[in-house]
N, C-alpha and C positions, 0 to 999 in steps of 0.2 A: 596296727594289725598283728604286729609280734606280741604286744601285751595282751590282745584278745585271744591269741592263740595259745599263749601261756595259761591265761585264765581258763581256757576250755581245757587244756590238758590238765591242770590242776583239780579240775571238777571230775574229769574222768578218772583221776587217779584216786581221788577221795573216795568216788563212788564205788570203785574196785576195793578199796581198804574197807569200806563200810561194809560190803558184801562178806569179805573175809573175815571181818571183826565179828560180823551176826553169826557166822559159822562156828566160831571159836567160842563165843559168849552165849549165854542164854538170855540175851535181851534183843530187842529189836526197836526200830525208829518206829514211833507212831505218828511222828510229824516232824518236818524238816523246813527251816528257813535259810536263806542265802543272803549275806550281804556284801556286796561289793565295794571296795574303797581302793582306790588307786591300784598298786601292786597286790593288794591284799584280798583274801575272799574269807569270810567268817561264815561257818556252818554251825547252825544251832539246831541240834537234834533232840527231841523229846524221846524218851526211851523208858523201857521198864526192864528189871530184872527181879529176882528173888527178894532183893532187899527194899525194894520199891521203884517210884518213878524219880528220873533225874533229867537234867539238861546236860548234854555233852556239847561244849562249846569249842570248836577247832577253828584255828587260825592257819591259813594257808598262804605261806609267801613264797611264791616261785617253787612249790614243791615241798618247801620245810614246813613241817606241822608242828604246833603246840596245841594240846588240849587240856581242858579242865572240866571236871565234872561238877555239877551245882544240884544237889538234892531239891525236888521240888517243895519240901517242906519248908526250906529256907529261901526260896526264890523271891517272896515278897521282900524280905531283907535285902536281898542281892539287888534286885530292881531299885529299891529305895536308895541304897547306897549309890548306884549309878546315878540316880537322879540328883543327889547332893552333889555329886562330882561335876556333873554338867551344870547344875546352877552355880557352883562357884566358879567354874569356867567362864560361864557368860559374863560373871559380874566383874572379872579381871584380868 
């Protein structure tokens, strides 16, 4: 129950940060995915700005967030690298 409450609070805080981020920057989410894993929540946001489109990946662990931005023009390479890592992990 406590972990669900923390996950819910993290999602609420993330969405509030997202709204503030959108007001500060000239980008907006066109699609969002969420992945839940133990105490972590991963948010994958497809966004656009004047430089083009990108995926903003945010890891939330009990309110602590880390974020990376992946331009969509290298998204296929990024996904292939993740597949390679998953394949090696499965082998061994």
